[in-house]
C-alpha positions, -999 to +999 in steps of 0.1 A: +003-002-002+016+037-008+020+061+017+004+094+013+023+126+007+013+156+031+017+186+011+007+222+017-008+243-006-019+279-010-043+298-027-053+333-021-032+335+005-049+306+028-030+278+034-048+244+025-027+207+040-035+178+017-028+143+013-014+131-023-011+097-033+021+105-057+045+128-068+024+135-100-006+141-080+017+169-057+027+183-092-002+187-106-023+203-074+009+229-070+003+238-107-035+241-099-027+263-072-003+284-091-028+287-121-052+298-093-028+328-080-023+339-110-057+342-123-062+356-091-037+384-094-049+388-128-087+397-121-072+420-090-054+435-107-081+441-140-116+446-119-126+462-089-130+434-066-130+436-030-137+399-017-120+373-025-144+352-025-159+370-058-126+367-072-126+326-065-160+324-077-149+342-109-119+315-113-142+290-108-164+301-135-133+303-157-113+268-154-152+250-153-157+269-184-127+259-198-133+221-192-170+223-205-157+248-237-130+216-241-157+190-236-180+204-264-147+209-292-141+167-282-179+161-289-177+178-319-146+168-331-158+131-323-192+136-344-172+147-374-147+117-374-176+092-369-192+115-402-162+110-418-159+074-414-197+072-422-189+087-455-160+066-460-180+034-453-206+043-481-177+057-507-162+016-500-196+003-504-201+018-535-170+005-550-176-028-538-210-030-554 
């Protein structure tokens, strides 16, 4: 059984102790925290935001929308690939008949 690694992540000036199962997960958590903190700084510089909760909500919306947009793009790519496969099947059928 693998041992959990204890790490400390700082987001918006608050410290969060976490346990992760691998160094890869640790690296992912640290990169995610760095991205969040960078986006917080960007929002604080560009918008008149007084409350950290508002900034964190804006960050959550930004990251969630990126996931959704990526999912929609993947869906569209899958549909396009499926259509091309169907078109190729029809073309093959027409040449084999």
